[in-house]
Backbone as a chain_set.jsonl record, in Angstrom:
{"seq": "MITYTMLLHGLCNAGKVNEAMKLWDDTQINGYGKAERIDDAESLFNELVHQKSELNSIVYNSMISAFCRTKNMVKAFQFCDEMRSKGIFPTSLTYSCRIDGLSNIGRVQEAEYLLNAMREVGLMPNVFCYTSLMGGHCKLGEMDEAESIFQEMCSNGVSPNKITYTIMISGICKIGDLGKAAKLLEKMAEDGISPDIVKEWEGDGMA", "coords": {"N": [[7.005, 17.889, -1.177], [8.782, 20.009, -1.049], [10.413, 19.145, 1.269], [11.89, 17.324, -0.435], [13.335, 19.165, -1.964], [14.688, 20.806, -0.008], [16.011, 18.698, 1.449], [18.222, 17.858, -1.0], [19.335, 19.938, -1.95], [20.807, 20.548, 0.234], [22.568, 17.668, 0.681], [24.011, 18.595, -1.6], [25.16, 20.812, -0.929], [27.127, 19.726, 0.783], [28.539, 18.601, -0.79], [27.888, 15.947, -1.418], [27.129, 14.769, -4.083], [26.886, 12.289, -5.383], [25.005, 11.117, -3.531], [22.818, 13.027, -4.067], [22.094, 12.469, -6.105], [21.108, 10.161, -6.467], [18.692, 10.013, -4.714], [17.315, 12.327, -5.887], [17.13, 10.043, -8.358], [15.844, 8.271, -7.165], [13.314, 9.747, -6.388], [12.052, 10.34, -8.41], [11.128, 8.166, -10.279], [9.384, 7.236, -7.909], [7.67, 9.413, -8.299], [6.881, 8.866, -10.997], [5.475, 6.635, -11.013], [3.24, 7.172, -9.277], [2.194, 8.797, -10.731], [0.887, 7.009, -12.909], [2.948, 6.565, -15.123], [4.173, 4.352, -16.135], [6.01, 3.097, -18.299], [7.473, 5.345, -17.954], [8.681, 4.883, -15.817], [9.672, 2.658, -15.788], [11.777, 2.789, -17.662], [13.674, 4.552, -16.73], [14.227, 3.152, -14.322], [15.534, 0.735, -15.261], [17.512, 2.211, -16.995], [19.351, 2.754, -14.82], [19.8, 0.354, -13.899], [21.568, -0.402, -16.04], [23.703, 1.391, -15.639], [24.93, 0.294, -13.803], [23.861, 1.38, -11.22], [23.668, 1.216, -8.226], [21.071, 0.005, -6.573], [18.331, -0.273, -4.171], [15.698, -0.648, -1.517], [13.903, 1.408, -1.688], [14.083, 1.939, -4.308], [12.914, -0.406, -5.697], [10.544, -0.87, -4.285], [8.947, 1.753, -5.494], [8.954, 0.786, -7.753], [7.474, -1.747, -7.585], [5.009, -0.566, -6.212], [3.828, 1.01, -8.53], [3.152, -0.859, -10.429], [1.301, -2.164, -9.089], [-0.772, -0.408, -8.87], [-1.675, 0.164, -11.107], [-2.79, -2.465, -11.753], [-1.345, -4.494, -12.545], [0.086, -7.157, -11.308], [1.44, -9.332, -12.211], [4.026, -8.44, -12.894], [4.526, -6.717, -10.734], [5.108, -8.927, -9.003], [7.411, -10.049, -10.044], [9.356, -8.002, -9.749], [9.375, -8.08, -6.872], [10.57, -10.438, -6.723], [12.946, -10.14, -8.246], [14.246, -8.322, -6.52], [14.671, -9.799, -4.216], [16.313, -11.822, -5.31], [18.713, -9.808, -5.504], [19.412, -9.761, -2.758], [18.318, -7.76, -1.39], [15.869, -7.106, 0.891], [12.788, -6.891, 1.106], [10.298, -4.924, 2.455], [8.216, -3.6, 4.627], [6.519, -1.857, 2.913], [6.525, -3.134, 0.951], [5.039, -5.86, 1.107], [2.568, -3.927, 1.631], [2.067, -3.317, -0.724], [1.754, -5.167, -2.247], [-0.215, -6.247, -1.015], [-2.488, -4.571, -1.242], [-2.91, -4.126, -3.794], [-3.499, -7.001, -4.633], [-5.831, -6.93, -3.288], [-7.331, -5.387, -4.534], [-8.093, -6.607, -7.022], [-9.884, -8.217, -6.463], [-8.576, -10.981, -5.138], [-8.253, -12.37, -2.695], [-7.792, -13.756, -1.197], [-4.629, -15.17, -1.753], [-3.819, -12.467, -0.752], [-4.417, -12.825, 1.625], [-2.772, -14.607, 2.56], [-0.435, -13.307, 1.927], [-0.374, -11.667, 3.994], [-0.096, -13.053, 6.294], [2.364, -14.356, 5.733], [3.846, -11.876, 5.797], [4.036, -11.106, 8.65], [5.659, -13.728, 9.083], [8.327, -13.421, 8.97], [8.611, -11.221, 10.379], [7.653, -8.536, 10.37], [4.944, -6.525, 11.233], [1.569, -5.878, 10.158], [0.207, -3.316, 9.017], [-2.186, -0.648, 9.5], [-2.682, 0.206, 6.901], [-2.594, -2.416, 5.612], [-4.625, -4.035, 6.699], [-7.036, -2.666, 5.98], [-6.974, -2.316, 3.584], [-7.493, -5.333, 2.766], [-9.459, -5.914, 3.722], [-10.865, -4.293, 2.298], [-11.089, -5.985, 0.07], [-12.351, -7.791, 0.422], [-14.957, -6.669, 1.0], [-15.752, -5.334, -1.292], [-16.421, -8.045, -2.472], [-18.382, -8.982, -1.354], [-17.958, -9.88, 1.302], [-18.891, -9.649, 4.046], [-18.991, -10.895, 6.67], [-15.965, -11.97, 6.937], [-14.951, -9.872, 6.441], [-15.206, -8.332, 8.507], [-13.841, -9.986, 10.469], [-11.269, -9.833, 9.727], [-11.163, -6.926, 10.673], [-11.831, -6.896, 13.321], [-9.435, -8.688, 13.871], [-7.822, -6.775, 13.43], [-8.135, -4.469, 15.151], [-7.207, -6.246, 17.77], [-4.946, -6.807, 17.367], [-3.684, -4.726, 18.262], [-3.826, -2.698, 16.036], [-4.972, 0.636, 15.63], [-7.968, 1.354, 13.949], [-8.369, 3.428, 10.977], [-10.021, 6.788, 9.373], [-10.592, 5.608, 6.743], [-10.529, 3.094, 7.205], [-13.036, 2.735, 8.612], [-14.804, 3.815, 7.057], [-14.941, 1.886, 4.545], [-15.677, 0.009, 6.163], [-18.578, 0.425, 6.762], [-19.881, 1.497, 4.606], [-19.653, -1.431, 3.102], [-21.405, -2.693, 5.069], [-23.778, -1.515, 4.727], [-24.537, -1.697, 2.226], [-25.17, -4.261, 2.268], [-27.695, -4.443, 3.83], [-27.739, -4.1, 6.021], [-28.498, -1.54, 8.095], [-28.829, -1.316, 11.033], [-26.166, -2.231, 12.072], [-24.008, -1.113, 10.866], [-25.28, 1.449, 12.052], [-23.761, 1.38, 14.676], [-21.345, 0.763, 14.484], [-20.747, 3.739, 13.231], [-21.059, 4.796, 15.257], [-18.835, 3.684, 17.158], [-17.222, 4.973, 16.003], [-17.045, 7.358, 16.028], [-16.419, 7.877, 18.726], [-13.977, 6.611, 18.815], [-12.945, 9.143, 17.983], [-13.047, 10.022, 15.405], [-13.844, 11.949, 13.076], [-16.687, 11.625, 10.757], [-16.69, 11.326, 7.174], [-18.923, 12.113, 4.859], [-20.328, 9.259, 4.027], [-20.204, 7.062, 0.899], [-20.8, 5.519, -1.966], [-17.616, 2.733, -1.728], [-15.091, 1.954, -3.899], [-12.985, 1.187, -4.091], [-10.532, 1.5, -5.534], [-8.052, 1.45, -4.587], [-5.22, 2.855, -2.107], [-2.965, 3.832, -2.098]], "CA": [[8.378, 18.245, -2.495], [9.773, 20.675, -0.286], [11.362, 18.391, 1.904], [12.979, 16.614, -0.848], [14.107, 20.063, -2.629], [15.52, 20.747, 1.077], [17.24, 17.82, 1.548], [18.759, 17.607, -2.494], [20.085, 21.118, -1.391], [21.738, 20.139, 1.684], [23.563, 17.09, -0.119], [24.948, 19.295, -2.916], [26.286, 21.65, -0.837], [28.001, 18.93, 1.519], [29.277, 17.636, -1.638], [27.524, 14.316, -1.489], [26.627, 14.42, -5.078], [26.417, 10.646, -5.681], [23.939, 10.707, -2.795], [21.977, 13.657, -4.36], [21.584, 11.798, -7.744], [20.537, 8.692, -6.178], [17.965, 10.358, -4.281], [16.417, 12.567, -7.204], [16.359, 9.326, -9.53], [14.569, 7.488, -6.524], [11.86, 10.201, -5.996], [11.299, 10.907, -10.202], [10.819, 6.749, -10.157], [8.116, 7.582, -7.42], [6.476, 10.256, -8.995], [6.472, 8.744, -12.666], [4.67, 5.788, -10.445], [2.281, 7.678, -8.658], [1.351, 9.539, -12.067], [0.906, 5.679, -13.456], [3.45, 6.952, -16.04], [4.84, 3.257, -15.968], [6.568, 3.222, -19.473], [8.685, 6.47, -18.089], [9.442, 4.929, -14.22], [10.535, 1.638, -16.148], [12.973, 3.021, -18.612], [14.646, 4.96, -15.697], [14.879, 2.192, -13.727], [16.357, -0.108, -16.855], [18.891, 3.261, -17.267], [19.669, 2.484, -13.207], [20.422, -0.766, -13.967], [22.55, -0.538, -17.164], [24.171, 2.148, -15.336], [25.299, -0.504, -12.446], [23.748, 2.199, -9.735], [23.345, 0.792, -6.419], [19.397, -0.048, -6.448], [17.498, -0.26, -2.771], [14.565, -1.197, -1.179], [13.334, 2.389, -2.096], [13.562, 1.846, -6.036], [12.182, -1.532, -5.854], [9.117, -0.532, -3.776], [8.316, 2.571, -5.855], [8.224, 0.055, -9.109], [6.315, -2.598, -7.138], [3.625, -0.068, -5.755], [3.597, 1.267, -9.539], [2.476, -1.904, -11.184], [0.106, -2.846, -8.209], [-1.716, 0.064, -9.117], [-2.14, 0.056, -12.363], [-3.235, -3.742, -11.478], [-0.23, -5.35, -13.079], [0.014, -8.112, -10.431], [2.338, -10.207, -12.586], [4.746, -7.199, -12.919], [4.802, -6.73, -9.215], [5.465, -10.03, -7.918], [8.233, -10.219, -10.995], [10.236, -7.203, -9.218], [9.496, -8.878, -5.829], [11.568, -11.655, -6.639], [13.941, -9.508, -8.628], [14.372, -7.67, -5.069], [14.931, -11.194, -3.051], [17.824, -12.204, -5.855], [19.808, -9.237, -5.191], [19.769, -9.478, -1.656], [17.552, -6.558, -0.989], [14.867, -7.571, 1.813], [11.59, -7.019, 1.487], [9.895, -4.271, 3.453], [6.714, -3.274, 5.171], [6.031, -1.456, 2.082], [6.587, -4.621, -0.328], [3.813, -6.196, 1.575], [1.531, -3.82, 1.573], [1.495, -2.608, -2.0], [0.936, -6.18, -2.947], [-1.537, -6.548, -0.484], [-3.764, -3.806, -2.05], [-3.059, -4.835, -5.356], [-4.332, -8.494, -5.087], [-7.416, -7.16, -3.044], [-8.542, -4.588, -5.84], [-8.788, -7.525, -7.946], [-10.498, -9.551, -5.985], [-7.419, -12.117, -4.886], [-7.884, -11.67, -1.156], [-6.837, -15.454, -0.707], [-3.447, -14.552, -1.702], [-3.607, -11.456, 0.117], [-4.11, -13.276, 3.121], [-1.57, -15.043, 2.518], [1.157, -12.197, 2.024], [-0.443, -10.844, 5.33], [0.711, -14.229, 6.62], [3.807, -14.394, 5.281], [4.607, -10.675, 6.608], [4.291, -12.16, 9.945], [6.331, -14.826, 9.855], [9.352, -12.478, 8.58], [8.612, -10.36, 11.741], [7.105, -7.616, 9.64], [3.51, -6.589, 11.354], [0.775, -5.427, 9.355], [-0.054, -1.759, 9.937], [-3.669, -0.052, 8.628], [-2.978, 0.036, 5.147], [-2.601, -3.817, 5.03], [-5.59, -4.544, 7.099], [-8.101, -2.168, 5.474], [-6.678, -3.328, 1.761], [-7.459, -6.925, 2.885], [-10.889, -5.536, 4.443], [-11.935, -3.522, 1.228], [-11.068, -6.623, -1.184], [-13.844, -8.817, 1.262], [-16.211, -5.937, 0.987], [-15.952, -5.299, -2.738], [-16.894, -9.444, -2.746], [-19.566, -8.896, -0.367], [-18.151, -11.161, 2.051], [-19.079, -8.945, 5.211], [-18.285, -11.572, 7.759], [-15.083, -12.515, 6.662], [-13.965, -8.192, 6.468], [-15.486, -7.812, 10.12], [-13.468, -10.755, 11.057], [-10.261, -8.877, 9.942], [-11.488, -5.669, 11.242], [-11.525, -7.731, 15.157], [-8.357, -8.978, 14.057], [-6.434, -5.592, 13.726], [-7.898, -4.009, 16.624], [-6.727, -7.304, 18.721], [-3.593, -6.964, 17.344], [-3.711, -3.369, 18.678], [-3.987, -2.022, 15.579], [-6.296, 1.382, 15.297], [-9.059, 1.624, 12.3], [-8.832, 4.677, 10.563], [-11.102, 6.821, 8.687], [-10.855, 5.11, 5.413], [-11.606, 1.481, 7.566], [-14.668, 2.79, 8.781], [-15.958, 4.028, 5.563], [-14.927, 0.915, 3.699], [-16.523, -1.297, 6.776], [-19.861, 0.978, 6.896], [-20.194, 1.266, 3.341], [-19.62, -2.681, 2.918], [-22.272, -3.09, 5.716], [-24.709, -0.58, 4.714], [-25.038, -2.283, 0.711], [-25.952, -5.794, 2.554], [-28.889, -3.858, 4.221], [-27.348, -4.07, 7.792], [-27.991, -0.305, 9.009], [-28.149, -1.588, 12.731], [-24.998, -2.619, 12.701], [-24.14, 0.18, 10.25], [-24.662, 2.937, 13.045], [-23.18, 0.973, 15.855], [-19.86, 1.189, 13.783], [-20.642, 4.792, 13.129], [-21.118, 5.467, 16.748], [-17.989, 3.275, 17.666], [-15.925, 5.128, 14.704], [-17.237, 9.126, 16.574], [-15.899, 7.454, 20.246], [-12.558, 7.011, 18.516], [-12.733, 10.567, 17.809], [-12.975, 10.01, 13.908], [-15.162, 12.556, 12.537], [-17.193, 10.723, 9.845], [-17.554, 12.277, 6.223], [-20.349, 11.454, 3.946], [-20.087, 7.519, 3.541], [-20.213, 7.147, -0.272], [-19.892, 3.872, -1.86], [-16.213, 2.642, -1.724], [-15.184, 1.662, -5.142], [-11.516, -0.114, -4.092], [-9.603, 1.803, -6.454], [-6.161, 1.648, -3.859], [-5.468, 3.539, -1.338], [-1.854, 4.422, -2.109]], "C": [[9.667, 19.222, -1.785], [10.987, 20.214, 0.561], [12.829, 17.572, 1.077], [13.92, 17.481, -1.542], [15.183, 20.541, -1.327], [16.681, 19.789, 1.206], [18.511, 17.491, 0.162], [19.696, 18.789, -1.969], [21.094, 20.514, -0.598], [22.88, 19.114, 1.189], [24.538, 17.347, -1.109], [25.917, 20.324, -2.345], [27.126, 21.135, 0.075], [28.687, 18.272, 0.496], [28.968, 16.459, -1.627], [26.474, 14.29, -2.77], [25.711, 13.38, -5.424], [24.974, 10.831, -5.298], [22.582, 11.52, -3.362], [21.192, 12.976, -5.485], [20.58, 10.791, -7.267], [19.275, 9.092, -5.86], [16.785, 11.337, -5.195], [16.044, 11.424, -7.964], [15.502, 8.391, -8.74], [12.914, 8.37, -6.301], [10.943, 10.471, -7.877], [10.677, 9.082, -10.167], [9.231, 6.747, -9.517], [7.125, 8.366, -7.859], [6.005, 9.727, -10.415], [5.201, 7.104, -12.085], [3.663, 5.895, -10.072], [1.132, 8.323, -9.728], [1.094, 8.694, -13.266], [1.71, 6.057, -14.706], [4.571, 5.496, -15.821], [5.847, 2.599, -16.941], [7.975, 4.268, -18.907], [9.661, 5.552, -16.85], [10.157, 3.478, -14.822], [12.207, 1.969, -16.672], [13.815, 4.019, -17.785], [15.083, 3.895, -15.157], [15.972, 0.852, -14.209], [17.829, 1.085, -16.91], [19.734, 2.948, -16.029], [20.611, 1.442, -13.392], [21.567, -1.14, -14.825], [23.947, 0.495, -16.802], [25.282, 1.64, -14.0], [24.704, 0.518, -11.532], [23.445, 0.989, -8.988], [21.595, 1.044, -6.305], [19.199, -0.657, -4.631], [16.359, -0.345, -2.96], [13.489, -0.299, -1.962], [12.701, 2.476, -3.527], [12.367, 0.783, -6.485], [10.647, -1.046, -5.466], [8.511, 0.395, -4.601], [7.907, 1.76, -6.91], [6.715, -0.864, -9.067], [4.966, -1.879, -7.072], [3.033, 0.5, -7.185], [2.676, 0.176, -10.309], [1.555, -2.679, -10.325], [-1.136, -2.084, -8.313], [-2.249, 0.152, -9.993], [-2.59, -2.032, -12.837], [-2.449, -4.853, -12.343], [0.415, -6.666, -12.029], [1.377, -9.005, -11.001], [3.993, -9.595, -12.509], [5.575, -7.409, -11.242], [5.553, -7.568, -8.489], [6.941, -10.494, -8.625], [10.028, -9.338, -10.376], [10.598, -7.518, -7.792], [10.654, -9.785, -5.866], [12.888, -11.664, -7.245], [14.87, -9.255, -7.362], [15.254, -8.552, -4.675], [16.182, -11.179, -3.699], [18.937, -11.313, -5.367], [20.464, -9.083, -4.049], [18.917, -8.296, -0.805], [16.282, -7.293, -0.451], [13.792, -6.821, 1.527], [10.869, -6.347, 2.595], [8.565, -4.294, 3.692], [6.072, -3.041, 3.753], [5.777, -2.285, 1.011], [5.31, -4.901, -0.023], [2.553, -5.679, 1.223], [0.469, -3.381, 0.515], [0.834, -3.881, -2.236], [-0.407, -6.971, -2.286], [-3.272, -6.064, -0.676], [-4.021, -4.49, -3.094], [-4.061, -6.085, -5.829], [-5.485, -7.981, -4.501], [-8.007, -6.512, -3.713], [-8.872, -5.319, -6.768], [-9.359, -8.37, -7.812], [-9.593, -10.873, -5.047], [-7.285, -11.817, -3.388], [-7.283, -12.915, -0.615], [-5.254, -15.439, -0.64], [-3.11, -13.015, -1.356], [-3.355, -11.714, 1.369], [-3.015, -13.964, 3.732], [-0.12, -13.865, 2.443], [0.954, -11.92, 3.436], [0.577, -11.518, 6.114], [2.036, -13.998, 6.985], [4.557, -13.242, 6.05], [4.978, -11.053, 8.263], [5.932, -12.596, 10.045], [7.618, -14.573, 9.358], [9.618, -11.636, 9.36], [8.85, -9.213, 11.393], [5.61, -7.12, 10.567], [2.881, -5.438, 10.561], [0.321, -4.15, 10.137], [-1.797, -1.79, 9.0], [-3.841, -0.21, 7.541], [-3.182, -1.328, 4.877], [-4.207, -4.081, 5.531], [-6.761, -4.283, 6.259], [-8.17, -2.166, 3.78], [-7.555, -3.968, 2.077], [-9.361, -6.874, 3.141], [-12.019, -4.978, 2.972], [-11.939, -4.919, 0.558], [-12.371, -7.339, -1.027], [-15.097, -7.55, 0.667], [-16.981, -5.894, -0.508], [-16.852, -7.191, -3.251], [-18.33, -9.69, -2.079], [-19.49, -10.027, 0.526], [-18.049, -10.341, 3.574], [-18.369, -9.786, 6.785], [-16.833, -11.629, 7.633], [-14.189, -10.979, 6.734], [-14.313, -7.978, 7.802], [-14.602, -8.93, 11.047], [-11.528, -10.181, 11.037], [-10.679, -7.767, 10.556], [-11.275, -6.106, 12.744], [-10.177, -8.135, 15.229], [-7.215, -7.884, 14.552], [-6.609, -5.062, 15.011], [-7.687, -4.939, 17.855], [-5.66, -7.372, 18.81], [-3.098, -5.416, 17.929], [-3.264, -1.837, 17.552], [-4.987, -0.682, 15.012], [-6.56, 1.287, 13.881], [-8.752, 3.283, 12.42], [-10.023, 5.06, 9.975], [-11.487, 5.9, 7.477], [-11.241, 3.777, 5.751], [-12.533, 1.8, 7.807], [-15.159, 3.069, 7.745], [-15.758, 2.987, 4.72], [-15.99, 0.42, 5.062], [-18.14, -0.675, 6.563], [-20.315, 1.169, 5.752], [-20.481, -0.373, 2.49], [-21.524, -3.049, 3.726], [-23.876, -2.079, 5.378], [-24.86, -1.302, 2.647], [-25.634, -3.796, 1.249], [-26.942, -5.302, 3.45], [-28.941, -3.973, 6.127], [-27.173, -2.931, 8.355], [-27.831, -0.392, 10.6], [-26.926, -1.444, 12.794], [-23.978, -1.646, 11.812], [-23.609, 1.23, 11.082], [-24.374, 2.347, 13.908], [-21.574, 1.225, 15.769], [-19.637, 2.664, 13.903], [-20.224, 5.418, 14.499], [-19.517, 4.86, 16.942], [-16.475, 4.537, 16.864], [-15.874, 7.149, 15.722], [-16.608, 8.847, 18.486], [-14.437, 7.17, 20.179], [-11.96, 8.257, 17.852], [-12.195, 11.123, 16.44], [-14.213, 11.033, 13.674], [-15.597, 11.724, 10.801], [-17.726, 11.755, 8.536], [-18.817, 11.511, 5.407], [-20.048, 9.971, 3.593], [-20.745, 7.401, 2.394], [-19.955, 5.849, -0.553], [-18.548, 3.634, -2.491], [-15.999, 1.703, -3.042], [-13.468, 0.566, -5.319], [-10.333, -0.005, -5.152], [-7.926, 1.455, -5.853], [-6.216, 2.589, -3.642], [-3.981, 4.187, -1.254], [-1.529, 5.243, -2.95]], "O": [[10.891, 19.198, -1.909], [12.129, 20.672, 0.589], [13.975, 17.314, 1.443], [15.049, 17.078, -1.821], [16.384, 20.643, -1.577], [17.89, 19.998, 1.107], [19.575, 16.932, 0.428], [20.823, 18.489, -1.575], [22.153, 20.042, -1.013], [24.045, 19.512, 1.223], [25.527, 16.691, -1.435], [26.99, 20.691, -2.824], [28.031, 21.906, 0.392], [29.45, 17.361, 0.817], [29.907, 15.698, -1.866], [25.304, 13.924, -2.662], [24.502, 13.353, -5.657], [24.002, 10.791, -6.053], [21.467, 11.01, -3.252], [19.977, 12.963, -5.681], [19.422, 10.681, -7.67], [18.439, 8.631, -6.637], [15.58, 11.088, -5.166], [14.883, 11.401, -8.373], [14.593, 7.761, -9.28], [11.8, 7.875, -6.129], [9.79, 10.672, -8.259], [9.464, 9.033, -9.963], [8.204, 6.447, -10.125], [5.924, 8.095, -7.83], [4.939, 10.078, -10.921], [4.286, 6.701, -12.803], [2.858, 4.988, -10.287], [-0.097, 8.379, -9.693], [1.039, 9.172, -14.399], [0.987, 5.818, -15.673], [5.7, 5.679, -15.366], [6.507, 1.642, -16.536], [9.143, 4.101, -19.261], [10.89, 5.481, -16.844], [11.229, 3.176, -14.299], [13.309, 1.59, -16.276], [14.858, 4.312, -18.37], [16.242, 3.541, -15.376], [16.874, 0.275, -13.602], [18.995, 0.692, -16.86], [20.943, 2.878, -16.251], [21.822, 1.476, -13.17], [22.4, -1.988, -14.506], [24.99, 0.456, -17.455], [26.128, 2.322, -13.423], [25.492, 0.449, -10.589], [22.982, -0.074, -9.401], [21.045, 2.103, -6.004], [20.008, -1.411, -4.09], [15.792, -0.225, -4.045], [12.551, -0.738, -2.629], [11.584, 2.819, -3.916], [11.383, 0.926, -7.21], [9.751, -0.894, -6.296], [7.312, 0.13, -4.69], [6.713, 1.784, -7.209], [5.668, -0.897, -9.713], [3.963, -2.306, -7.644], [1.804, 0.538, -7.226], [1.553, 0.462, -10.723], [1.057, -3.73, -10.728], [-2.251, -2.538, -8.055], [-3.474, 0.244, -9.918], [-2.62, -2.584, -13.937], [-2.949, -5.911, -12.723], [1.56, -6.968, -12.365], [2.267, -9.306, -10.206], [4.954, -10.257, -12.119], [6.604, -7.938, -10.82], [6.387, -7.286, -7.629], [7.666, -11.227, -7.953], [11.193, -9.724, -10.468], [11.744, -7.354, -7.374], [11.564, -9.781, -5.038], [13.76, -12.522, -7.101], [15.957, -9.801, -7.174], [16.463, -8.322, -4.702], [17.157, -10.711, -3.11], [19.962, -11.796, -4.887], [21.577, -8.571, -3.923], [19.041, -8.134, 0.409], [15.658, -8.03, -1.214], [14.055, -5.666, 1.863], [10.736, -6.968, 3.649], [7.794, -4.968, 3.009], [5.215, -3.827, 3.35], [4.844, -2.105, 0.228], [4.401, -4.374, -0.666], [1.628, -6.324, 0.729], [-0.745, -3.178, 0.475], [-0.383, -3.929, -2.417], [-1.205, -7.807, -2.711], [-4.395, -6.537, -0.5], [-4.968, -5.23, -3.36], [-4.888, -6.226, -6.731], [-6.483, -8.45, -5.049], [-9.22, -6.705, -3.789], [-9.827, -4.995, -7.474], [-9.541, -9.283, -8.617], [-10.244, -11.617, -4.313], [-6.372, -11.139, -2.917], [-6.428, -12.997, 0.266], [-4.668, -15.672, 0.417], [-2.072, -12.505, -1.778], [-2.514, -11.212, 2.115], [-2.516, -13.961, 4.858], [0.972, -13.927, 3.007], [1.946, -11.905, 4.163], [1.645, -11.067, 6.527], [2.622, -13.63, 8.003], [5.559, -13.418, 6.744], [6.077, -11.208, 8.796], [6.911, -12.161, 10.651], [8.255, -15.62, 9.246], [10.732, -11.115, 9.313], [9.864, -8.618, 11.757], [4.909, -8.064, 10.204], [3.414, -4.353, 10.326], [0.132, -3.963, 11.339], [-2.309, -2.603, 8.23], [-4.864, -0.666, 7.03], [-3.926, -1.585, 3.93], [-5.008, -4.338, 4.632], [-7.462, -5.192, 5.814], [-9.127, -2.049, 3.016], [-8.664, -3.494, 1.831], [-10.215, -7.677, 2.766], [-13.212, -5.134, 2.713], [-13.124, -5.207, 0.389], [-13.238, -7.509, -1.884], [-16.016, -7.859, -0.092], [-18.124, -6.203, -0.846], [-17.656, -7.365, -4.167], [-19.16, -10.545, -2.391], [-20.348, -10.896, 0.683], [-17.003, -10.506, 4.201], [-17.569, -9.37, 7.623], [-16.385, -11.118, 8.659], [-12.994, -10.936, 7.025], [-13.488, -7.252, 8.357], [-14.637, -8.798, 12.271], [-10.762, -10.157, 12.001], [-10.07, -7.929, 11.614], [-10.386, -5.492, 13.333], [-9.585, -8.065, 16.306], [-6.313, -7.895, 15.389], [-5.74, -5.055, 15.883], [-7.968, -4.469, 18.958], [-5.069, -7.794, 19.804], [-1.886, -5.199, 17.907], [-2.788, -0.727, 17.791], [-5.722, -0.899, 14.048], [-5.784, 1.181, 12.931], [-8.823, 4.07, 13.364], [-10.981, 4.293, 9.877], [-12.645, 5.516, 7.316], [-12.034, 3.157, 5.042], [-13.385, 1.153, 7.197], [-16.17, 2.433, 7.449], [-16.595, 3.075, 3.822], [-17.193, 0.521, 4.822], [-18.935, -1.515, 6.141], [-21.531, 0.98, 5.766], [-21.26, -0.525, 1.549], [-22.509, -3.483, 3.128], [-24.91, -2.234, 6.027], [-25.863, -0.803, 2.138], [-26.508, -4.375, 0.602], [-27.076, -6.261, 4.21], [-29.793, -3.935, 7.014], [-26.17, -2.748, 9.045], [-27.012, 0.221, 11.285], [-26.455, -0.574, 13.525], [-22.911, -1.512, 12.411], [-22.506, 1.773, 11.14], [-25.06, 2.975, 14.714], [-20.808, 1.691, 16.613], [-18.636, 3.066, 14.496], [-19.356, 6.253, 14.753], [-18.748, 5.817, 16.854], [-15.299, 4.737, 17.168], [-14.887, 7.859, 15.914], [-16.476, 9.789, 19.268], [-13.688, 7.37, 21.136], [-10.849, 8.383, 17.336], [-11.417, 12.046, 16.202], [-15.359, 10.841, 14.08], [-14.779, 11.387, 9.945], [-18.629, 12.591, 8.58], [-19.371, 10.426, 5.587], [-19.343, 9.803, 2.599], [-21.958, 7.582, 2.509], [-19.247, 5.087, 0.106], [-18.253, 4.157, -3.566], [-16.747, 0.736, -3.188], [-13.043, -0.261, -6.127], [-9.526, -0.852, -5.535], [-6.917, 1.27, -6.532], [-6.84, 3.434, -4.284], [-3.785, 5.034, -0.383], [-0.423, 5.78, -2.894]]}, "num_chains": 1, "name": "protein.A"}
C-alpha cells in the first residue's frame, strides 16, 4: 500500500492527475475484490463505464479475480468476454484467476482447457496456474493426474513453491501413501524449501 501511496503522490506532483485518479480507481476495485465486496467493486466498475473512462486489463482482471474468489464463474467468464470485445487482450492473470476458480469448484477439465488455451496464445503457465490445477485434482482424489501435472510443470522449467508441495503432500497423505509423501518432503528440502506443518488443504483459492 505504501508503494501505491508514493506512486499516487508522485503522479499528482507531476501534474498527472488523470493518471493518479485512474490508478486510485484500479486500486479500489482490486481492494473491494480481495475483501469480497463484489457489489462495491461492480458499482465502481459500472460508474467508470458510465463516465466513459478508459478501462484496461488491470481493471478487468480485478473484477474477474473477485468473481473467481466468490466462485461466480459465470460472471468471471462474462467479464473476460467483454474484455475481449473491447480489444483488451487477456493476460496471464486473466487465465490464472479462472484456472484457480474452476479448480476450486472441481471443474478441472475446463481448467486444463484454459491452461492449454493459455499456451496457444503465447502465455506460459506459471506456478500459480499449475498449483491451482493440482489442488483441484487433489480435492477430487485424482492423485495420478495431480502428479502428472507436477511432472509437467517441472519439465517446463517451472519450480514448485511451498504451496505446491504442501498441496501435493497433503493429497498423497490422504490416499495413505506415506512413503511417497516422505520422498516428496525430501525433494522439498532439497529444493531449499522449509516445510510447514502439513495440514489438510481445503482449496479455498490462493489468490
